[in-house]
Each structure stands twice: as structure tokens, then as C-alpha cells.
KEFIPA-217433 format. One record per residue: residue in three letters; y, x negated, z of N, C-alpha, C in turn. Coordinates in steps of 0.2 Angstrom, whole numbers, plus 2048, in hexadecimal, padded with zeros to 3 digits. Example, Ala and Ser with C-alpha at 12.3 -4.5 7.8 and 13.67 -1.06 7.14 Angstrom:
2
ALA7E47BE8277EA7C28277F07BE827SER7F57C08237FB7BC8248007C0827
END
This chain:
429
MET1C253473D1C252D7431C3528741VAL1C45237461C751E7451C251974CLYS1C151374D1C25107521C550B756ARG1C350C75E1C950875F1C4504763LYS1C850176A1C44FA76E1C54FD773ILE1BF4FD7781BE50277C1C54FF785LYS1C74F97821CD4F57861D14F7786ASP1D44FC77F1D94FC77E1D9506780ILE1D55087831D45107821D950F789ILE1DE51578B1E05147901E0519797ILE1DB51979B1DB51C7A01DF5217A7LYS1E15277A61E552A7A91E352E7AEASN1E152D7B61DC5317B81DE5377BAGLU1E55397BB1E953F7BC1E85407B9LEU1E753F7AF1E65447AE1E05497ABTYR1D95457AF1D55487AD1D354C7B2PRO1CE5527B11D055A7B31CD5597B7ARG1C85577B61C15597BB1C35537C3GLU1C05577C81BF5537CC1BF54C7CDLYS1B854D7CA1B65457C91B05437C4ILE1B053E7C21A953A7BE1A453E7C0ASN19F53F7BD1995407BB19453B7BAGLN1925377BE18C5327BC1845367B8ASP1835387BC17E53B7B618153C7AELYS18653F7AE18953E7AB1865397A4VAL18E5347A618D52B7A318852B7A4LYS1845297A417B5277A71765297A0GLU17653279F17553379B177532792TYR17D53179218252F78B18352A789GLU17F52379017F51E79117851D78AGLN17252178916D52078716F52377FTYR17352377E17752877717C525774ILE17A51E77518351977318251A76EGLY18751C76718551B76018652475BVAL18352676418152E75D188532763LEU18A53176718F53476B196535765PRO19653D76719E53D7641A253A765PRO1A853A7621AE5357641B3537769ILE1B653276D1B85367721C0539770THR1C553B7731CB53E76F1D0539775ILE1D453876F1D95347721E0537770ASN1E65357731EC5377701F053076DGLN1F753476C1F952D7671FA52576AASP1FB5287721FE5227761F551F777ASN1EF5207761E751C7751E651E77DILE1E85237801E75277881E352A787LEU1DC52D7891D752F7881DA53778AILE1D553C7841D65417841D0546789ASP1CC5457821C35477831BF541785GLY1B953E7871B753D7881B453978EPHE1B553B7911B75367991AE53079AHIS1AB5367981A253779B1A152F795ARG1A153278F19F52D78A1A552678ATYR1A852678D1B052278D1A951B792PHE1A95207971A651C79B1A051979CALA19D51D79719551A794197515790TYR19A51478C19950F78719D50978BLYS1A150B7911A350479319D504798ASN19A50679D19750479D18F4FF79DTHR19050279518C4FE79018E4F978DASN1924F57901964EE78D19C4F1784GLN19C4F878119E4F777E1A44F377AGLN1A54F27751AB4EF7721AF4F776FGLU1AD4FA76F1AF50176A1AF507768ILE1B150B7661B05127681B2516762ASP1B251D7611B351E75B1B652275CVAL1BE52475B1C152975F1C552E75BVAL1C853475C1CA53A7561D153975DLEU1D85397581DD5377591E053F75AASP1E553F7601E554675F1EF548763LYS1F354875E1FA5487631FC54D766THR1FF54A76D20254C77420854D773LYS20B55077621155277821454D77CASP20F55078421154D78B20A54D78CASP20A54B79520454C79820355379AASP20755779B20255F79C1FF55D796ASP20155E79020055F7891FA55E78ALEU1F955478B1F155278B1ED55678FPHE1F05587971EC55979B1E556079ALEU1ED5647951E956A7941E756A78EARG1E65667891E55637841DC563785SER1DB55D78C1D755A7901D1560791ILE1D35657911D156C7961CE57078FGLU1D457178B1D25747871CA571781LEU1C956B7811C456877C1BF569783ASN1BE5687861BA56778C1B456A78EALA1BA57178D1B657B78B1B257B786GLN1B25747801AD57477A1A8575778HIS1A756E77D1A156A77F1A1564786GLY19A56378919955F78E19B562795LEU19D56079B19A5617A11A05657A2PRO1A056D7A51A55737A41A95727AFLEU1AC5717AA1B25757B21AF5797B7THR1AE5797BD1AD57C7C31B15807C3GLN1AD5867C91B658A7C91B95897CDLYS1BA5847D21BD5827D61C457F7D3GLU1BE57B7CE1C45757CA1C857A7C3LYS1C557F7C31CC5827BE1D05877C1ARG1CE58A7C71D158D7CD1D95877CCASN1D75837D11DF57F7D41DE57D7CBLEU1DD57D7C81E357A7C01E657D7BEVAL1E35847BE1E658B7BF1F05897C2ILE1EB58B7C71F358D7CB1F85887CCSER1F55827CC1FA57C7CC1FF57C7C4MET1FD57E7BF1FF57B7B92045857B7TYR1FF5897BB2045927BA20B58F7BFGLN20A5887C421058A7C72145877C3LYS2135837C121957E7BA21E5837B5THR2185877B321958B7AE2215917AFILE21F5947B52235997BA22A5937BDASP22958B7BD23058A7BF2345857B8ASN2305887B42335867AE23257D7ADLYS22D57A7B022D5757B02285737A9ASP2275747A522357479F22257679BLEU22357479322357A79021C57978BSER21757578D21257378920C578789TYR20D57D78E20858378E20C58B792ASP20859078F20C59579220659A797VAL20659D79B1FF5A379B1FB5A4798ARG1FE5A97921F75A878D1F15A378DARG1F859D78A1F259678C1ED595790LEU1F05967961ED59279A1E6599799LYS1E85A079A1E15A47981DC5A1796THR1DD5A07901D85A078A1D8596789VAL1D859378D1D658C78E1D058E795PHE1D45917971CD5907A01CA59779DSER1CA59A7971C759F7991C45A379EILE1CC5A579F1CD5AC7A51CD5B17A2PRO1CD5B87A61CF5BE7A41D55BF7A6ASP1D95C47A81DF5C67AA1DC5C57B0SER1D85CA7B41D95CD7BB1D45C67C1THR1D25C07BC1D05BC7C01D85B57C1PHE1D95B67BA1E15B37BA1E75B67C0SER1E75BE7C11EB5BD7C71E85BF7CCASP1E45BB7CD1DF5BC7D51E05B77D6TRP1E15B27D01E35AC7D31E75A87D5THR1EE5AB7D01F45AA7D31F75B07D7LYS1F55B67D71F95B87DE1FB5B77E4ASN1F65B17E81FA5AF7ED1FF5A87ECLEU2005A87E72035A17E320559D7EAASN20659F7ED20B5997F42075977F6ASP2005987FA1FC5977FE1F95967FBGLU1F65967F41F15947F31F658C7EELEU1FD5897EE1FF5867ED2005817F3GLU1FF5827F91FF5837FF1F8580801SER1F45807FE1EF57F7FF1ED5787FBGLN1EE5797F61ED5717EF1F256E7F6ARG1F656F7F61FA5697F91F7567801LEU1F556B8021F256780C1EA564808GLU1E75688031E25638011E555E7FFLYS1E955D7FB1E95567F91ED5507FFILE1F15548011F45528081ED54C80CLEU1E855280C1E554F8121DC549810ASN1DD54A80A1D95488041DE53E804LEU1E253E8051E85398051E5535809HIS1E653A8111E75378141E1535817LEU1DA5378151D65338131D552B814GLN1D952A80F1D952680B1DB52080ECYS1DF51E8171E251D81B1E5517818ILE1E951C8151F151B8131F7520814THR1FC51D81620151E81D20652581AGLN20852981E20A52F81D21052D819GLN21352781921B52681621852580DGLN20F52280D20F52580420B52B804ILE20752E80B20553580720D539805ALA21353980921B53C80821E5387FEASP21B53580121E5327F821A5337F3GLU2145347F520E5387EF21153F7EFILE2125427F421454B7F421854C7F5GLY21C5457F222454B7F422754F7F9LEU22454E7FE22855180222854B80AALA22D54C80F23054A81122A547818ILE22A54081A22453E820225544827GLY22A54382722854A82E22555282BSER22755282522155A824219558822ILE21855282121254F81F21054F827SER21354C82A21054B83320F552834GLU21455683421255E83420C560834LYS20A56082B2035628291FF56082BLEU1FD55882F1FA55282F1F655B834LYS1FC55983B1FB55A8411F8563841LYS1FA56783D1F856B8381F356F838ILE1EF56A8311E756882F1E2567838ASN1E656483B1E355F8401DF566846GLU1E55688481E456F84B1DF57384APHE1E15768431DB57A8421D5577840ILE1D457183F1CB56D83F1CB570845ASN1CD56B84A1CC56D8521CA573854ASN1D05788511CE57E8541C958484FTYR1C858284B1C45858451BE58A84ASER1B958B84E1B558D8521B9591856GLU1BF5948561C459885B1C859F856ILE1C859D84F1CB5A084D1C75A5848THR1C95AB8491C75B18451C85B083DASP1C55B78391C45B78311CA5B6832SER1CD5BD8361D45BE8331DB5B8833GLU1DA5B38381DD5AE8371DE5A9830LEU1D55A982F1D65A48291D95A3823LEU1E05A38241E55A381B1E15A0816GLU1E35A38111E159F80B1E459780ALYS1EA59780D1EB58E80B1E858B810ASN1E358C8161DE5898191D6589815ALA1D658D80E1D159080B1CC588809PHE1CE58280A1CB57B8091C757A80FLEU1CC5788131C957781B1C457C81DTHR1C558081C1BE5848201B858381AGLU1B65828151B15808121AE57C813LYS1B35738151B05718181AD56F81DLEU1B15748221B057682A1A957D82AGLN1A757C8261A158482519A57F826TYR19E57B82119657481C196570824ILE19956D82819A56A82C19656F831SER19957483419357983C18D579839GLU18C57A83118557A83018157682EPHE18257182D17F56A82D17A56C831LYS17156683016C56783216A560835PRO16E55D83B16B554839166551839PHE16254D83A15C54B83915D548841LEU15554B84715354B84C15154584FTYR15054484B14A53D84D14E53784BASN14A53084B14A52B847149528842ILE14752C83F14052983814552D833TRP14A52C83214D53082C14D52E822ASN14A53482314553481914A538816VAL14953981014B53C80A14553D804SER1435437FF13F5417FC14153D7F4SER14A53F7F414C53D7EE1545397EEILE1575367EE15D5337ED1605397E9ASN16853D7EC16B5427E617353F7E5ASN17553B7E717B5397EA17D53A7E1GLU18553B7E518953B7DB18A5367D6TYR18A5317D918B52A7D71855277D9LYS1815247D217B5217D217D51C7D3HIS17A5137D917A50E7D817350A7DCPHE1765057D916D5007D91704FF7E4GLY1675037E316A5017EC16C5087F0ASN16E50C7EE16F5127F116F5167F6PHE1745187FD172519802173520800PRO16E52480616D52B802172530806ILE17953380317C53680717A53C80BGLU17453C80E17354281317253D819PHE16F53581717052E81C17652E820MET17C52F81B18252C81D186533821GLU18453981F18853D82518553D829ASN17D53E82D17C53D83017E536834LEU17F53383118352D83618B52F83ALEU18F53383519353583519353A83ETYR18E53F83A18E54783F18C540848TYR18953D84618353984E18D53484ETYR18E53384B19552A85019B52B84BTHR19E5318481A353284A1A753A84ALYS1AC53884A1B154184C1B8541844PRO1BA5478451BE54783B1C3542840PHE1C653E8391C953C8381CB53383AASP1C353183E1C052C8401C252683BVAL1C551F83C1C451B8351BB51B834VAL1BC51882C1B351782B1B3510827TYR1B350A8271B05058221AD505820ASP1AC50381B1A55018171A74FC80FPRO1A74F58111A74F080F1A24EC807PHE19C4F18051974F18021974F8800ALA19A4FD7FB19F5017FA1985057F3GLY1955007F11905057ED1925097E5GLY19050F7E918E5137E31985187E7GLY1965177EC19C51C7F119C5217F5VAL1955207F818F5237FC196528801THR19A5208051A05218091A352680AILE1A65288031AB52A8011A8530802ASP1A55317FD1A55397FD1A153E804ALA19E53980719B53D80E1A053F812CYS1A75368121AB53A8161B253C813LYS1B253F80E1B654580B1B254C80DLYS1AD54980F1A85538111AA551817TRP1AA54D81B1A95508211B254C826MET1B654C8211BD54C8231BF545828ARG1BA53F8251BD5378281BF533825LYS1C65308261C852D8201C4526821TYR1C452281A1C151D8191C5519815TYR1C15118161C350C8121BF50980FVAL1BC5088081B65078051B9502801SER1B44FF8011B74F97FD1AE4F47F9ASP1B04F07F41AA4EC7F01AA4E97ECILE1A74E07EE1A94DC7E91AA4DE7E4LYS1A54E37E01A64E67D81A74EC7D8PRO1AA4F27DA1AC4F77D91A94FA7D2ILE1A74FF7D21A05007CB1A95067C9ASP1A95047C11B15067BB1B050F7BDILE1AA5127BE1AC51B7C01AE51B7C6ARG1B25187CA1B25197D11BB5167D2ASN1C051D7D21C65157D21C85187DAASP1C25177DF1C651A7E61C25117ECILE1BE50E7E81BA5067EC1C05027E9LYS1C15027EF1C54F87EE1C14F37EFGLN1C34EE7E91C14E87E91C34E47EDTRP1BD4E07F01BF4DD7F81B64D97F9LYS1B94D27F81B44CD7F91B34CE803ILE1AE4CE8081AE4CC80C1AF4C680FGLN1AE4C280A1B14B980B1B74BA80DASP1BC4BD80A1C34BE80D1C44C1814GLY1BF4C38171BE4C781F1C14CE81DILE1C44D18221C84D78211CC4D881EPRO1CE4DE81B1D24E18171D74E181CLYS1DF4DF81C1E44DD81F1E64E6822GLU1E64EB81C1EA4F281E1E54F5821LEU1DD4F38211D94F88261DC4FA82DLEU1DA50082C1DD5028331D84FF838LYS1D850183F1D14FE8451CB505842PRO1C55038401C150683C1BE509844ASP1BC50E8431B55118481AE51284APHE1AE5108411A950F8401A850C838VAL1A05078391A2501833199503832PHE19950482D1945058281934FF823LEU18C4FC82618B4F38201834F781EASP1834F681617E4F581217F4F180EPRO17D4EA8101804E580B1784E5806PRO1794E08011714DF7FB16F4DC803TYR1694DF8021634DC8061604D3803TRP1664CF8051644C98011644C87FDGLN15D4C57F915B4C47F21564C87EFGLN1544CE7F31504D17F11524D77E9ALA15A4D67E815B4DB7E31644D47E2LYS15E4CE7E01604CA7DC1664CE7D5ASN16E4CC7D61724CE7D11704D57CDGLU16D4D87D316E4DD7CE1774E27D1TYR1794E07D917E4E37D71864DF7D3SER1834D97D41884D47CE1864CD7CEASP18A4CA7C81884C37C818D4BF7CDSER18E4BE7CE1944BD7D21924B67DAILE1934B17DC1904AE7E01944B07E5ASP1974B47E719A4B77EE1964BB7F2ASP1914BF7EB1904C57EC1894C37EFILE1894C67F41834C27FE17C4C47F8GLY17C4C67F71764CB7F31714C37EEASN1764C17EA1744B97E91744B27ECMET1784B47F21764B07F816F4AB7FAMET1704A37FA1694A17FF16B4A5805LEU1634A580A1644A780F1664A6813GLU16949D81516D49C81917549E81BGLN17549F81117E49F81217F4A7813PHE17B4AA8111784B28121794B6817TYR1764B281D1754B28241814B2829GLU1804AC8251864A982718D4AE822THR18B4B381F1904B581E1904BD822ILE18A4BF82318A4C582618D4C582CSER18A4BF8311914BC8361964BB835PHE1994BB83319F4B982F1A34C0830LEU1A04C482B1A04CB82E19F4D1833ILE19C4CE83819D4D083D1A04CD842LYS1A24C98411A64C58451AE4C9841GLU1AF4C983B1B74CD83E1B54D483EILE1B34D783C1B14DE83E1B24DE844LYS1AE4DA84A1AF4D98521B74DA854LYS1BC4D684F1C44D48511C64D984FLYS1C34DF84C1C84E38471C74EA84EMET1C14EB84F1BF4F18531C14F085BTHR1C24F485E1C34F48671BD4F8867SER1BA4FC8641B45028661B250885DGLY1AA50B8601AA50D85C1A250A85ATYR1A150A85319A50885319950784CVAL19450584C1914FD84118B500842ALA18A50383C183504837180500835PHE17A4FC83617A4F782F1734F982DVAL1724F782716F4F98251684F4820ILE1644F28201624EA8201584EF81FSER1544E781B14E4EB81814B4E4819ALA1464E28191444DC81B1404DB810THR1424D58141414D080C13B4CF809GLN1334D08031304CD80312F4C87FBLYS12E4C17FF12D4BD7FA1284B97FDALA1284B57FC1234B17FC1204B1805GLU1234B48091224B780F1274BB812ARG1254C381512B4C48161304C581CILE1374C581913C4C481D1404CB822ASP13D4C98281414CF8291464CD82EHIS14B4D08291524CD82B1584D2831ALA1544D58311554D98371554D783FILE1524D283D1524CF8441564CB845THR1594C584215D4C18411634C6840ILE1644C983D16C4CF83D1704D1844ASN1674D38471684D684D16C4CE855SER1684CA85416B4C48571724C5855LEU1744C585017C4C484D17F4C9850PHE17F4CE8501824D28541844D185EGLU17F4D085F17B4CE86717F4C9866LYS1804C38631854BD86318D4C0866ASN18E4C68601954CA8611954CC864LYS1934CE8691924D58721924DB870PHE18E4D986718F4E38691884E886BGLU1874ED86C1804EF86D17E4F286BLEU1774F186A1744F68681734FE86BVAL17350386517350886716E50D864GLU16B50C85E16651085C16250C856ARG15A50D85415850A84F15450B84AILE15750F843154514840150513839ILE14C51583B14551383414851882ELEU14751382914B51682514351781DPRO13F51B81D13A51A81713D518811TYR13851580E13D513806137519805SER13C51D7FE1385237FC1355247F3THR13851B7F213151A7EB1305127ECGLN1295117E712650B7EA12D5087E8GLN1285007EC12F4FA7EC1294F47E9TYR1224F37E81204EA7E711C4F07E0ASN11B4E97DD1174EB7D71104EA7D8GLY10C4EC7D21054E97D41024E17D6ASN1074DE7D31054D77D51074D57DCGLN10C4D97E010D4D67E510A4DC7EAVAL1074E17E81024E47EC0FB4E17EDILE0F94DC7E60F24DB7E80F44D27EDASN0F74CE7EB0FB4C97EF0FA4C97F4ALA0FD4D17F70FC4D18010F74D4802LYS0F34D87FE0ED4D78010E84D1801GLU0EA4CB7FB0E54C47FC0E54BF802ASN0ED4C28030F14BD8090F04C280CLYS0EF4C88100F04CB8150F44CD819LYS0F94CC8141014CE8181014D7813MET1074D881A1094E28191124DF817LEU10D4E68111164E680E11B4EB812ASN1224EB8121264EA8131284F6810LEU12A4FB8141294FE813131504813TYR13350081813C50681B14050181CARG14650281C14B4FD81E14F4FF826ASP1514FC8291524FE82F1584FF82FLEU15B50383316350683216450683CILE16950083A1694FC8451724FE846ILE17350584C17950484D17B501853TYR17F4FF8521824F985918A4FE85AGLY18C4FD8621915008631964FC867ILE19B4FE86719E4F686C1A44FA86F
END
């Protein structure tokens, strides 16, 4: 066992066996810095095992980490070694993750494209019996096409061009266009499709559409959840249930959703489930997510952003949480009040230039300083000035206590009421 500098560890996301990093596990590991097992890297400093431990060390600003060296022949050997080590400890792979990996790796063995593993090693590494392996691979072509279609859909939702998708997948742009057309037809005709017509290659769409068809939206304009269960925890998290309701009421499949205050990435998670295209950014994206672009709103709207159909704005509520999101002077949570309103006004104007129709959802809460400042009133005037029409006002009660004992005592003594909710205001254009 030796030590390596955190900055020298190389992360290859394509060699990570799970679909995503589990932030809860990272947070848990942050409590045990110094006593965690070493991570495993290969001879080129590429991380093989210990992604959650690596991010725990990085998030807590550690400079070095204990490592074990493990020599690998190539990327495929490294990938399978990562899975082997994962099976011995840590967060296990889901059955879906195992199935997709087995199918894609088995394809390489029968095409003689890789010599780092064989069928026996695949069965051993993934701890699956012969019957399961046979069941997973019996309809190989449909299974592979399903994975290909799912990847095409996921890339399409990222608002990249069909040519970029074609380059990534290795197909002609005409083929990509045709596959996206069939995906769209399947979605639009899902309610009319019989069970016999639900092909294996469309299984990933069937799961999504079944979830959407069974979704139960909020019926009243006071939205509340007992706790936040987002996959990625972040200061000021917006519950995914709220985001899903917004997508249900104000968007349709493949609409473009723009969110310049990404936070923990709840917009992305919801858009993937609901098949909405997304362009999401933040002034300081969290390290654990590589699907959030870095951008500050003072630079306007990114040129590559497609015309959005729905814009979600959940900015810092002025200095209510100063320096909680970042310590940048460009972070609107660290600005003086006048500059805060000027920046929001600029953003609204830029959005108006980009949109021709659709909706904007704005989340804001009153700030309790020496006196209560109700930002919703000023923000509403900025939207009205830019010819946005008020569509709906939704109340979001806070699920946890927002004030300490001294603030409560002070409010009582001065006969001041304390704010216990956020405004979610929907505007149309």
C-alpha cells in the first residue's frame, strides 16, 4: 500500500460499472476519513475500485489517499477487475446493471473483440448461474438493440445534435434519425400497443411509460413532502416530487428544459425519467456529477441552448444562505440586495429573448433578516415588466424548522411573523 495525491488519480467515467455515483454513500464515507480501506488504481493511476471513497476524500479537501496498485492489460480488463472488486465489498450492482454489463461484454467475446475475459469469467465475476446467463443472452440482438436505443435516447435528452449522437454510437446520422423517430412513435402510441407487440428492445421505454402512466400528480396548489429523497443531496434541494409535477403539468415528451441553478441535479434526474430534453448548468457544479455544465448567469444564456419550452429557476434566496453554495462574488447568494435583483432581472430578459412560448417556474422564499423581505413581490414585477403572464402560484411549506430559538424570541417580542414557505410561481409566454 502506498499514497497518491488526490489530484493525480485519473477518473474514467466510462469505466465505472454502476449507472451513477451514490451520494449518500459518499457522505457516509466522509465521516470515516482516515480509517477507510485504500482505493485500487492501475499502473497508470486510473481508478479501478473505490469511487465513493475517492469522492469522500476529495469532498473533504484531503490531499492524499492510500492506494493499492493492480496491473491491468487494457480498459476491458480494468473494467472487469473493477466489477470483481466491487463484488467483494461496498454498494452492490443492481440486477439491471449486471444484466446490461453481461450482455455488452458477452457480445465482445463472441465477436473476438476482447481477450481479457471469457464466458466463465463473466459468470464468476457477476455471480450468476448458467440458467441466468442463458436467459440474459438468448435474445442477444434484441438486448443489444435495446441498450443501443436507450443510449441514443439518453444522448438525445442531453440536447446534443444527431450528428454528435451518430459519432458517439458509431452509426450513420440517417440511422440515428430513424431510431429516434421510432422511439417517438412508440411513446405516442404506447396506450394502443398490445402486450404481444411490446418487443424486448423496447423494454426500457415500457418501464418509463408505465411509471408515467401510473403517476399521481398533486391536485391542490399547496405541495408538501415529508422528507427529501433526491438521489443527490445538495444545500437547498428541490424535491424530485415537485419537479416531476412541474414536468407533468407544463411539459410533454422531448420538450427542452433549461435550469441554470442545477444544484444537486434534480432537474436532470426528473427529465430522464420523464423523457424531457435538458440543458442544466451551475456556477459551481458538484464534483460527483459530470452531467452539469459550468456556467454563470451573468454571461447570459449559453449559445448552444436550444429554444427552451420550460425554464426552471431555483436560485439562492439572496443572502439567506450566504456562502453555502459557493464563495464566488458572482454567486447571487452572496450579493447585495440591489445587485441580486439586477442579476435576476438580467436573467429574465435573456430568457425572454430565447423563448417564443412555454413556461417559466420560479422558486423564491422571503428572507428573514432584521425584517422580512418578500422577494416574490419584486420578482413578480420583473416578470410582468418583461411581458410574462402569471399562470399559477403554488405554496411550498418548509418541511423542517427554519429558525433558531433567538429568532423565534425576537419575532415574538417585536410582533413579527416568521416565514414558513416558499413561493413556486409559474409564468407563461
